C-alpha positions in Angstrom: -5.1 -19.4 46.4 -6.7 -18.9 43.0 -6.8 -21.2 39.9 -4.3 -18.8 38.2 -2.0 -19.0 41.2 -2.0 -22.8 40.9 -1.4 -22.5 37.2 1.6 -20.1 37.8 3.2 -22.7 40.1 2.8 -25.4 37.4 4.1 -23.1 34.7 7.2 -22.3 36.8 7.8 -26.0 37.4 7.5 -26.8 33.7 9.9 -24.0 32.8 12.5 -25.1 35.3 12.3 -28.8 35.1 11.2 -29.4 31.5 11.9 -26.5 29.3 15.3 -25.5 30.7 16.6 -29.1 30.6 15.4 -29.6 27.0 17.3 -26.6 25.7 20.4 -26.8 28.0 23.5 -26.9 25.9 21.6 -26.3 22.7 21.7 -23.1 20.6 18.4 -21.5 19.8 17.6 -20.7 16.2 17.9 -17.0 17.0 18.4 -14.9 20.1 15.1 -13.0 19.8 11.9 -13.7 17.9 10.1 -10.6 16.6 7.3 -10.0 14.2 7.4 -7.4 11.4 6.2 -4.7 13.8 9.3 -5.4 16.0 7.1 -6.9 18.8 9.0 -9.5 20.7 7.3 -12.9 20.7 7.6 -15.3 23.7 8.0 -19.0 23.3 4.7 -19.8 25.0 1.5 -17.9 25.8 -0.8 -19.0 28.6 -3.8 -17.7 30.5 -1.4 -15.4 32.5 -0.9 -13.3 29.3 -4.5 -12.4 29.0 -5.7 -12.7 32.6 -7.1 -9.1 32.6 -9.3 -9.8 29.6 -13.0 -9.1 30.0 -14.7 -11.3 27.5 -17.7 -9.1 26.5 -15.7 -5.8 26.6 -12.8 -7.1 24.5 -14.3 -9.8 22.3 -18.1 -10.1 22.5 -19.9 -12.1 19.8 -19.5 -11.9 16.1 -21.6 -9.1 14.6 -21.8 -7.3 17.9 -19.8 -4.6 19.6 -16.8 -4.4 19.6 -16.8 -6.7 16.5 -13.4 -8.2 17.4 -14.7 -11.7 16.4 -16.2 -10.6 13.1 -18.3 -7.9 11.4 -21.3 -10.2 10.9 -22.9 -12.9 13.1 -22.6 -15.9 10.8 -19.6 -14.6 8.7 -18.7 -17.2 6.0 -21.3 -19.7 7.1 -23.8 -17.4 5.4 -21.8 -16.5 2.3 -18.1 -16.4 1.4 -16.2 -13.2 1.1 -16.4 -11.4 -2.3 -13.6 -12.7 -4.5 -12.6 -9.4 -6.1 -9.5 -9.8 -8.3 -7.8 -6.5 -9.1 -7.4 -6.1 -12.9 -6.7 -3.5 -15.5 -4.4 -3.3 -18.4 -4.0 -1.7 -21.8 -7.2 -0.6 -23.5 -10.7 -0.7 -22.2 -11.4 -3.5 -24.7 -8.5 -5.7 -23.3 -9.6 -5.2 -19.7 -13.2 -5.9 -20.5 -12.1 -9.2 -21.9 -10.1 -10.0 -18.7 -13.2 -9.1 -16.6 -15.3 -11.5 -18.5 -12.6 -14.2 -18.2 -12.5 -13.8 -14.4 -16.3 -13.7 -14.0 -16.5 -16.9 -16.2 -14.1 -18.6 -13.7 -16.1 -17.7 -10.6 -15.0 -14.2 -9.6 -17.8 -12.5 -7.7 -16.8 -8.8 -7.8 -14.9 -6.4 -10.1 -11.9 -4.3 -9.2 -10.5 -1.7 -11.6 -6.8 -0.9 -11.9 -6.2 2.4 -13.7 -3.4 3.5 -15.9 -0.9 5.9 -14.3 -1.9 8.7 -16.6 -5.5 8.4 -15.5 -4.5 8.2 -11.8 -2.5 11.5 -12.1 -5.2 13.2 -14.2 -3.4 13.6 -17.5 -4.7 12.8 -20.9 -3.1 10.0 -22.9 -1.8 12.6 -25.4 0.0 14.5 -22.6 3.8 14.3 -23.0 4.0 13.3 -19.3 2.0 10.2 -20.1 4.6 9.0 -22.7 5.5 5.4 -22.2 2.9 4.8 -19.4 -0.5 4.6 -21.1 -2.1 1.3 -20.2 1.1 -0.2 -18.8 0.0 -0.4 -15.1 -3.7 -0.4 -15.5 -6.6 0.3 -17.9 -6.4 3.6 -19.9 -9.4 5.8 -19.2 -9.8 9.3 -20.6 -13.5 9.8 -21.3 -16.9 8.3 -20.7 -16.4 6.4 -24.0 -13.6 4.3 -22.4 -15.8 3.5 -19.4 -18.7 2.5 -21.7 -16.4 0.0 -23.4 -14.8 -1.2 -20.1 -18.2 -2.4 -18.8 -19.7 -3.4 -22.1 -21.8 -6.5 -21.6 -21.5 -6.4 -17.8 -24.8 -5.7 -16.0 -23.8 -3.2 -13.3 -27.0 -3.9 -11.3 -25.8 -7.5 -10.7 -22.2 -7.0 -9.6 -20.3 -4.7 -7.3 -17.3 -2.7 -8.6 -14.3 -1.4 -6.7 -12.2 1.4 -8.4 -8.7 2.1 -7.2 -8.6 5.8 -7.9 -7.9 8.7 -5.6 -7.3 12.3 -6.7 -9.7 11.9 -9.7 -12.1 9.6 -7.8 -15.1 11.9 -8.1 -14.6 11.9 -11.9 -14.4 8.2 -12.3 -17.4 7.6 -10.0 -19.4 10.1 -12.1 -18.4 8.2 -15.2 -19.6 4.9 -13.6 -22.9 6.5 -12.7 -23.3 7.8 -16.3 -22.5 4.3 -17.7 -25.1 2.8 -15.5 -27.7 5.3 -16.6 -27.0 4.3 -20.2 -27.7 0.7 -19.1 -31.0 1.9 -17.6 -29.7 1.4 -14.0 -30.5 4.2 -11.5 -27.7 5.3 -9.1 -29.5 4.0 -6.1 -29.1 0.4 -7.4 -25.3 0.7 -7.8 -23.0 -1.2 -5.5 -19.3 -0.8 -5.1 -16.4 1.4 -3.8 -14.1 4.1 -4.9 -10.8 4.2 -3.0 -11.0 8.0 -2.8 -8.4 8.0 0.1 -6.3 11.0 -0.6 -4.6 11.2 2.9 -2.7 8.0 2.3 -1.4 9.4 -1.0 0.5 12.2 0.9 1.6 9.6 3.5 2.7 6.8 1.2 1.6 6.3 -2.4 2.3 9.8 -3.7 -0.3 9.9 -6.5 -1.8 13.2 -5.3 -2.8 16.2 -7.5 -4.3 18.9 -5.3 -3.2 20.1 -1.8 -4.8 18.3 1.1 -7.5 20.9 1.9 -9.3 21.0 -1.5 -8.8 17.3 -1.8 -10.7 16.8 1.4 -13.4 19.0 0.1 -13.9 16.7 -2.9 -14.0 13.7 -0.7 -16.7 15.2 1.6 -18.6 16.4 -1.5 -18.6 12.7 -2.7 -19.7 11.5 0.7 -22.6 14.0 0.8 -23.7 13.3 -2.8 -23.6 9.5 -2.5 -25.4 9.6 0.9 -28.3 11.3 -0.9 -28.3 9.7 -4.4 -26.0 6.5 -4.4 -26.9 5.0 -1.0 -25.4 1.6 -1.6 -22.0 2.9 -2.6 -19.0 2.9 -0.3 -17.6 6.4 -0.6 -14.1 5.8 0.6 -12.0 2.7 0.9 -9.6 3.9 3.6 -6.4 2.2 2.6 -3.7 0.8 4.7 -2.6 -1.3 1.8 -0.3 1.3 0.2 1.0 2.4 3.6 2.2 -1.1 4.1 3.5 -1.4 0.5 5.6 1.7 1.2 7.4 -0.1 4.0 5.4 0.4 7.2 5.1 -2.1 9.9 1.7 -3.8 10.6 1.2 -1.6 13.6 1.9 1.5 11.6 -0.5 0.3 8.9 -3.2 -0.2 11.5 -2.7 3.1 13.3 -2.2 5.4 10.2 -5.1 3.9 8.3 -7.5 4.3 11.2 -6.2 7.8 11.9 -7.0 8.7 8.3 -10.5 7.2 8.8 -11.1 9.4 11.9 -9.9 12.5 9.9 -12.5 11.8 7.2 -15.2 11.4 9.8 -14.3 14.7 11.4 -14.2 16.5 8.1 -17.7 15.2 7.2 -19.1 16.1 10.6 -17.6 19.6 10.2 -19.4 20.0 6.9 -22.7 19.3 8.9 -23.3 15.7 7.9 -24.8 13.3 10.4 -22.4 10.5 11.3 -25.1 7.8 11.2 -26.0 8.9 7.6 -22.6 8.6 6.1 -20.5 6.3 8.3 -22.2 3.1 7.3 -20.7 3.6 3.8 -17.1 3.9 4.9 -14.9 0.9 4.2 -11.3 -0.1 4.7 -8.6 -1.8 2.6 -5.8 -3.6 4.3 -2.6 -5.5 3.3 -1.9 -9.1 4.1 1.8 -9.6 4.6 4.0 -12.5 5.5 3.7 -12.8 9.3 0.6 -15.0 9.5 -0.6 -14.3 13.1 0.4 -10.6 13.1 -1.9 -10.0 10.1 -4.8 -11.9 11.7 -4.5 -9.9 14.9 -4.2 -6.6 13.0 -7.7 -7.1 11.5 -9.2 -8.1 14.8 -7.7 -5.1 16.5 -8.8 -2.8 13.7 -12.5 -3.7 14.2 -12.3 -3.2 17.9 -10.5 0.2 17.7 -12.9 1.5 15.1 -15.9 0.4 17.1 -14.7 2.0 20.3 -13.7 5.3 18.8 -16.9 5.6 16.6 -19.1 5.0 19.6 -17.3 6.8 22.3 -15.6 9.7 20.6 -17.9 10.4 17.6 -21.2 9.3 19.2 -22.3 7.0 16.4 -25.4 5.2 17.3 -26.1 2.8 14.4 -24.4 -0.6 14.4 -23.6 -0.1 10.7 -21.7 3.1 11.7 -19.3 1.4 14.1 -18.9 -1.9 12.3 -15.6 -1.9 10.3 -15.7 -3.8 7.0 -12.7 -4.3 4.9 -11.2 -5.6 1.7 -7.8 -7.3 1.7 -5.1 -7.6 -0.9 -2.1 -9.9 -0.4 1.2 -8.1 -0.2 2.6 -7.2 -3.6 5.8 -5.9 -2.0 6.5 -9.4 -0.5 6.5 -11.1 -4.0 9.9 -11.9 -5.5 11.1 -11.9 -9.1 13.4 -14.8 -8.1 11.7 -18.2 -8.2 8.3 -16.5 -8.9 6.4 -19.8 -8.4 7.2 -19.5 -4.6 4.8 -16.5 -4.6 1.9 -18.9 -5.0 2.7 -20.2 -1.5 3.2 -16.7 -0.1 -0.1 -15.6 -1.5 -1.9 -18.7 -0.2 -0.7 -18.0 3.4 -1.5 -14.3 3.1 -5.0 -15.0 1.7 -5.6 -17.5 4.5 -4.6 -14.9 7.1 -7.1 -12.4 5.6 -9.9 -15.0 5.8 -9.1 -16.0 9.4 -9.0 -12.3 10.2 -12.6 -11.9 8.9 -12.2 -10.0 5.6 -15.3 -9.0 3.5 -13.5 -9.3 0.2 -10.2 -10.4 -1.1 -7.7 -10.0 -3.9 -5.0 -12.6 -4.2 -2.0 -11.5 -6.1 -0.7 -13.4 -9.1 2.6 -15.1 -8.9 4.2 -13.1 -11.8 3.4 -9.7 -10.4 7.0 -8.9 -9.5 7.7 -9.2 -13.2 4.7 -7.9 -15.1 0.9 -7.4 -15.1 -0.7 -10.9 -14.6 -1.1 -13.2 -17.5 -4.4 -15.1 -17.8 -2.8 -18.2 -16.4 -1.4 -16.4 -13.4 -4.7 -14.6 -12.7 -6.6 -17.9 -12.8 -4.2 -19.5 -10.3 -4.7 -16.5 -8.0 -8.5 -16.8 -8.2 -8.3 -20.6 -7.7 -6.2 -20.0 -4.6 -9.2 -18.2 -3.0 -11.6 -20.8 -4.2 -9.6 -23.6 -2.6 -9.4 -21.7 0.7 -13.2 -21.2 0.6 -14.4 -24.6 -0.6 -11.7 -27.1 0.5 -9.9 -25.9 3.6 -12.8 -25.8 6.2 -11.6 -22.5 7.7 -14.9 -20.9 6.7 -17.0 -23.4 8.6 -16.9 -21.6 12.0 -16.6 -18.0 12.9 -13.3 -16.6 14.2 -11.8 -20.0 14.7 -8.5 -18.7 16.3 -10.3 -16.7 19.1 -9.3 -17.9 22.5 -5.7 -18.6 21.5 -3.6 -17.1 24.2 -1.2 -15.8 21.6 -3.8 -14.4 19.3 -5.6 -12.5 22.1 -2.3 -11.2 23.6 -1.1 -10.0 20.2 -4.5 -8.4 19.3 -4.3 -6.5 22.6 -0.7 -5.5 22.0 -1.3 -4.1 18.5 -4.4 -2.2 19.7 -2.2 -0.7 22.5 0.5 0.4 20.2 -2.0 1.9 17.7 -3.5 3.9 20.5 0.0 5.3 21.3 0.3 6.4 17.7 -3.0 8.2 17.8 -1.8 10.2 20.8 1.4 11.2 18.9 -0.7 12.3 15.9 -3.1 14.3 18.1 -0.1 16.0 19.7 1.0 17.1 16.2 -2.4 18.7 15.5 -4.0 15.9 13.6 -3.4 14.0 10.4 -3.0 16.9 7.9 -0.6 18.9 10.1 1.3 15.6 10.7 1.6 15.1 6.9 3.0 18.6 6.5 5.5 17.8 9.3 6.5 14.6 7.5 5.7 12.5 10.5 4.1 9.6 8.7 6.6 9.7 5.9 9.6 9.5 8.3 8.1 6.7 10.3 7.5 4.6 7.2 10.9 5.4 5.7 12.6 4.3 8.9 10.6 1.1 9.1 11.3 0.3 5.4 15.0 0.9 5.9 15.2 -1.4 8.9 13.3 -4.2 7.1 15.6 -4.0 4.1 18.7 -3.9 6.3 17.6 -7.1 8.0 17.3 -8.8 4.7 20.7 -7.4 3.5 22.5 -8.6 6.6 20.7 -12.0 6.7 18.8 -11.3 9.9 15.6 -11.9 8.0 15.3 -14.6 5.3 13.4 -14.4 2.0 13.3 -17.9 0.4 15.0 -17.9 -3.0 16.4 -14.4 -2.4 18.9 -14.6 0.5 18.1 -18.2 1.6 18.1 -21.4 -0.5 18.9 -19.4 -3.7 18.9 -21.1 -7.0 21.8 -20.4 -9.4 19.4 -19.9 -12.2 15.6 -20.0 -12.9 13.4 -19.8 -15.9 11.1 -16.9 -16.3 7.5 -17.7 -16.8 5.6 -16.3 -19.8 5.2 -12.5 -19.3 2.4 -10.2 -20.3 3.6 -7.4 -22.5 1.5 -4.2 -23.1 2.5 -3.0 -26.5 3.2 0.6 -27.4 0.3 0.4 -29.9 -2.0 0.8 -26.9 -0.9 4.4 -26.4 -1.6 5.2 -30.1 -5.0 3.6 -30.0 -5.9 5.5 -26.8 -4.8 8.9 -28.2 -6.7 8.2 -31.5 -9.9 7.5 -29.6 -9.5 10.6 -27.4 -8.9 12.8 -30.5 -12.0 11.3 -32.2 -14.2 12.0 -29.2 -13.0 15.6 -29.1 -13.9 15.9 -32.8 -17.4 14.5 -32.5 -18.6 15.9 -29.1 -20.2 19.3 -28.5 -17.1 21.2 -27.6 -18.9 24.5 -27.0 -21.0 22.8 -24.3 -18.0 21.0 -22.8 -16.2 24.3 -22.4 -19.2 25.9 -20.9 -19.6 23.0 -18.3 -15.9 23.2 -17.5 -16.2 26.9 -16.9 -19.2 26.3 -14.6 -17.2 23.7 -12.7 -14.3 26.1 -12.2 -16.6 28.8 -11.0 -18.3 26.4 -8.5 -14.9 25.3 -7.2 -14.3 28.9 -6.2 -17.3 28.7 -3.8 -18.6 26.1 -1.4 -21.2 24.2 -3.5 -21.0 20.4 -3.9 -19.0 19.8 -7.0 -20.2 16.3 -7.9 -23.3 17.5 -10.0 -20.9 19.8 -12.1 -18.5 16.9 -12.6 -21.3 14.5 -13.6 -22.6 17.0 -16.2 -19.2 17.4 -17.7 -18.4 13.7 -18.0 -21.8 13.0 -19.6 -20.7 15.4 -22.4 -17.4 13.4 -22.8 -15.1 15.9 -21.1 -11.9 14.1 -20.3 -10.4 13.3 -16.9 -7.5 15.6 -17.9 -9.7 18.5 -18.8 -11.7 18.3 -15.6 -8.6 18.0 -13.5 -7.1 20.9 -15.4 -10.1 23.1 -14.6 -9.8 22.3 -10.9 -6.1 22.8 -10.9 -6.7 26.4 -11.9 -8.6 26.9 -8.7 -7.1 24.5 -6.2 -3.4 24.5 -7.3 -1.0 21.5 -7.2 0.5 19.9 -4.1 4.3 19.9 -3.6 5.7 17.7 -0.9 8.2 19.2 1.5 11.6 17.5 1.6 12.3 15.1 4.5 15.3 16.4 6.3 
């Protein structure tokens, strides 16, 4: 008779004599309890649910394999996560002002949101950019805009994340050029470019080139930064947008890590040593509404990445197998109805990210379902992080929820379901073949439909939307990006084109195009072009002539 056998007897007695009597004749709140990944949740978890767990194999210590309990030994006892509020709007001047406002209120890292025309590689003057310039992020066309964006900000003393994908190599080159003008060499720069093109085909849809040449640009960036910008994270492998498109937490976990493995394989195929480039890979996850599900997702992600990097890809360095990640609270969860409720949602989501061990965090502003954040809303969002850090006590000990029967069971369950997805992706031939077969797109679409149907049929409640609705509510003050921003941006672009050495720009673009036809690393060519004030649109245009443009196949 073991201790667990005795416990099982006591549990059975409790269920029969206490639990069943207490609920007899009463209706339960619902028939089944499930999280957002459709995992059924029991009413009670006990040692029996994790009886097969081997502590050192599954958990270990913080900062040691398999990193379930945290990426670093002391975690936030050493220093808090980076408070990196995502910001970008209108002109470079307007966004520069917002950065200085946030830094002045205690923000510890920068995160750049770009205008849609920049993201898609068009110039502000392109007819396809009409009505979009500066509306969703900062308008960047040439190096001049980047110089203004970071004016008065010492790039040697702050890390910068840039949410840019298809044109990521161009914006990184501009950042390097701005730093050089500040007298800062590339090896001192710290930050991240998102540069995760696979999730664009899967979820966010801001691709330009087909997958194969896009992967070439990413591997070129990895190779270049490994040699010359060694502190830079070359990809932020992003589950955030997969989740925003409607995936479950398990799908976000599985599809994000599958993309990460695809980048590792592409770099190895190019001849790069895994322990040279893998330490500068990072991740970007969503934090949604189901509190414990999100915490377990992060813990499972670290363990899965560590096991695969060590056992499948033979990484040797601790830095190569240690998953580090940024988190953003779930924009898709925010409501236009009763927008102040979003402050509570964001607080819980931010807390889940911290309890899950994030390395940096963006907390959304309460007005983001209505507009780009006002200064007031952005300040409240930053203060939310600061209150979690300085007042809640959750940062005083490492992985405080470890050992919870529910947490450990759910971490294991999410890991198991992610591994099942990896097998399905492998059977389809890998990530890119699965993209071409619309596997990811279909899985996410089905999950999004199911979630919305649950809301529409009152099987899932959103406070203020389909539960406890108010008959009316007052809109908060909204931020409006004026159409004058577009005119201002076009005028500056035209002025740059008048004053730069256009003959040299055309020559450099021709050299880039010729190099793209071969196998050389393209980053030095892009860097030369941006230093002469070639625009994002011109560089993308040159590469389109060689690489072509991707067209998604219809989901049938």
